[in-house]
C-alpha positions as CSV (number, residue, x, y, z in Angstrom):
1,M,-61.9,-22.8,-82.8
2,K,-60.6,-21.1,-79.8
3,T,-58.1,-19.2,-81.9
4,L,-60.7,-18.2,-84.3
5,K,-62.8,-16.7,-81.5
6,I,-59.8,-14.7,-80.2
7,L,-59.1,-13.4,-83.7
8,A,-62.8,-12.4,-84.2
9,V,-62.8,-10.5,-80.9
10,A,-59.5,-8.8,-81.7
11,A,-60.8,-7.7,-85.1
12,A,-63.9,-6.3,-83.6
13,I,-61.9,-4.3,-81.1
14,V,-59.6,-2.9,-83.7
15,A,-62.5,-2.2,-86.2
16,T,-64.9,-0.5,-83.7
17,P,-63.2,2.9,-83.7
18,A,-62.8,3.0,-87.4
19,L,-66.5,2.0,-87.8
20,A,-67.6,4.7,-85.4
21,V,-65.6,7.3,-87.4
22,A,-67.1,6.1,-90.6
23,Q,-70.6,6.3,-89.2
24,G,-70.0,9.8,-87.8
25,K,-70.4,8.8,-84.2
26,A,-66.9,9.3,-82.9
27,P,-64.6,12.3,-83.4
28,H,-61.5,12.0,-85.5
29,P,-58.4,11.4,-83.5
30,A,-56.2,14.4,-82.8
31,P,-53.1,14.7,-85.0
32,P,-50.0,13.5,-83.4
33,T,-48.1,16.1,-81.5
34,T,-44.3,16.4,-82.1
35,M,-42.0,17.3,-79.3
36,G,-38.8,19.2,-79.9
37,K,-38.4,22.1,-82.3
38,S,-41.2,24.6,-82.4
39,A,-42.8,25.6,-85.6
40,T,-41.0,28.3,-87.6
41,V,-42.2,31.8,-87.2
42,R,-43.3,33.6,-90.3
43,Q,-40.9,36.4,-91.1
44,D,-42.4,39.7,-92.4
45,N,-39.8,40.8,-95.0
46,R,-41.4,44.1,-96.0
47,P,-38.9,47.0,-96.0
48,D,-40.9,49.2,-93.7
49,K,-41.1,46.3,-91.1
50,I,-37.4,45.7,-91.4
51,A,-36.7,49.4,-90.9
52,D,-39.0,49.5,-87.8
53,K,-37.3,46.6,-86.3
54,A,-33.8,48.1,-86.9
55,E,-35.1,51.4,-85.4
56,R,-36.4,49.7,-82.3
57,A,-33.1,47.9,-81.9
58,S,-31.1,51.1,-82.2
59,D,-33.5,52.8,-79.7
60,R,-32.9,50.0,-77.2
61,K,-29.1,50.4,-77.6
62,A,-29.3,54.2,-77.2
63,D,-31.5,53.8,-74.1
64,Q,-29.1,51.3,-72.6
65,A,-26.1,53.7,-73.3
66,A,-28.0,56.6,-71.7
67,R,-28.8,54.4,-68.6
68,N,-25.1,53.4,-68.4
69,A,-24.0,57.1,-68.7
70,D,-26.5,58.1,-66.0
71,K,-25.2,55.3,-63.7
72,A,-21.6,56.5,-64.3
73,D,-22.6,60.2,-63.6
74,D,-24.5,59.1,-60.4
75,K,-21.5,57.1,-59.2
76,A,-19.1,60.1,-59.9
77,A,-21.4,62.5,-58.0
78,H,-21.7,60.0,-55.1
79,N,-17.9,59.7,-54.9
80,A,-17.5,63.4,-55.0
81,D,-20.1,63.8,-52.2
82,K,-18.3,61.2,-50.1
83,T,-15.0,62.9,-50.6
84,A,-16.5,66.3,-49.6
85,D,-18.2,64.7,-46.6
86,K,-14.9,63.1,-45.5
87,A,-13.0,66.4,-45.8
88,E,-15.8,68.2,-43.9
89,R,-15.6,65.5,-41.1
90,A,-11.8,66.0,-40.9
91,S,-12.3,69.7,-40.7
92,E,-14.9,69.4,-37.9
93,K,-12.6,67.0,-36.0
94,T,-9.8,69.5,-36.2
95,E,-12.1,72.3,-35.0
96,R,-13.2,70.1,-32.1
97,A,-9.6,69.3,-31.2
98,E,-8.7,73.1,-31.3
99,L,-11.7,73.9,-29.2
100,E,-10.9,71.3,-26.6
101,A,-7.2,72.3,-26.5
102,A,-8.1,75.9,-26.1
103,H,-10.4,75.2,-23.2
104,E,-8.1,72.6,-21.5
105,Q,-7.2,74.7,-18.5
106,K,-6.1,71.9,-16.2
107,L,-2.7,71.9,-17.9
108,L,-2.4,75.6,-17.3
109,T,-2.7,75.3,-13.6
110,K,-0.5,72.3,-13.3
111,G,2.1,72.7,-10.5
112,I,0.2,75.6,-8.9
113,K,-1.1,75.3,-5.4
114,L,-4.5,77.1,-5.5
115,T,-6.3,78.2,-2.4
116,S,-10.0,77.4,-2.2
117,A,-10.9,81.0,-3.1
118,E,-8.7,80.8,-6.2
119,K,-10.2,77.5,-7.2
120,K,-13.7,78.9,-6.9
121,Q,-12.7,81.9,-9.0
122,I,-11.0,79.8,-11.7
123,K,-14.0,77.5,-11.8
124,A,-16.3,80.5,-12.3
125,I,-14.1,81.7,-15.1
126,E,-14.1,78.3,-16.7
127,K,-17.8,78.1,-16.5
128,K,-18.3,81.5,-18.0
129,Y,-16.0,80.8,-20.9
130,D,-17.3,77.2,-21.3
131,A,-20.7,78.7,-22.4
132,Q,-19.0,81.0,-24.8
133,F,-16.9,78.1,-26.3
134,R,-20.1,76.1,-26.8
135,S,-21.8,79.0,-28.4
136,L,-18.9,79.5,-30.8
137,R,-18.9,75.8,-31.7
138,K,-22.7,75.9,-32.4
139,S,-22.3,79.0,-34.6
140,E,-19.5,77.2,-36.5
141,L,-21.6,74.1,-37.0
142,A,-24.4,76.2,-38.3
143,A,-22.0,78.0,-40.7
144,D,-20.7,74.6,-41.9
145,K,-24.3,73.4,-42.5
146,G,-25.3,76.5,-44.4
147,A,-22.2,76.3,-46.5
148,K,-22.8,72.7,-47.3
149,K,-26.5,73.4,-48.2
150,N,-25.4,76.3,-50.5
151,G,-22.7,74.2,-52.1
152,T,-19.9,76.5,-50.9
153,T,-17.0,76.0,-48.5
154,D,-16.9,77.5,-45.1
155,V,-13.8,79.5,-44.3
156,D,-12.6,78.5,-40.9
157,A,-10.3,81.6,-40.4
158,A,-13.0,83.5,-38.6
159,F,-13.6,80.6,-36.3
160,S,-9.9,80.3,-35.5
161,A,-9.6,84.0,-34.8
162,Q,-12.6,84.0,-32.5
163,L,-11.3,80.9,-30.8
164,S,-7.9,82.4,-30.3
165,Q,-9.4,85.6,-28.9
166,L,-11.7,83.7,-26.5
167,Q,-8.8,81.6,-25.3
168,T,-6.6,84.7,-24.7
169,Q,-9.4,86.4,-22.7
170,E,-9.9,83.3,-20.6
171,R,-6.2,82.9,-19.8
172,A,-5.9,86.6,-18.9
173,D,-8.9,86.3,-16.5
174,M,-7.4,83.2,-15.0
175,R,-3.9,84.8,-14.7
176,A,-5.4,87.9,-12.9
177,V,-6.7,85.6,-10.1
178,L,-3.2,84.2,-9.4
179,T,-0.3,85.6,-7.3
180,S,2.9,86.8,-9.0
181,Q,4.7,83.5,-8.2
182,Q,1.7,81.5,-9.5
183,Q,1.6,83.7,-12.6
184,S,5.2,82.7,-13.6
185,I,4.3,79.0,-13.4
186,F,1.1,79.7,-15.3
187,D,3.0,81.6,-18.0
188,S,5.4,78.6,-18.3
189,N,2.5,76.2,-18.7
190,V,1.0,78.4,-21.4
191,T,4.3,78.4,-23.3
192,K,4.5,74.5,-22.9
193,Q,0.9,74.1,-24.1
194,S,1.4,76.3,-27.2
195,T,4.6,74.5,-28.2
196,H,2.8,71.1,-28.0
197,K,0.2,72.2,-30.7
């Protein structure tokens, strides 16, 4: 009897949802969901759709090729700019070295015993020409910037000529302050400095 009751209860539990559906009281159960492959996508095989798809694909390839070409052009331009900048820095370094060597007067008075009056006169000459050397350097930097901005190259021959002229004038002024014995030592130092360049 006990088994019969258990069976009756189990039948009632199983039959209840089906009875409810039959009477319209409960919703139909959802269809089972399948995991894994997604449903196939409907292909539109009309010729105009196929042509549009092919055109879009070729447009994408052409756009990618154009982007790659632009990247290559940008990289080449960047490398050219870097090379030009490197050459310009080397040129400026050379100019600075020339300028410093031209104005390095301590080597010219090496071995010369100067009086206090001569020291003052030489310092005054160095100060006078120092301003001119700085002015020459500033004008050369401005010329370099202008040439770079215009995409041309600055010819440094004019700078070298002005530098040489300024150096010669300064040395002549310094030499005029010295005695004849000091001038011979000074001339020897000038020769030594010009051979070390």
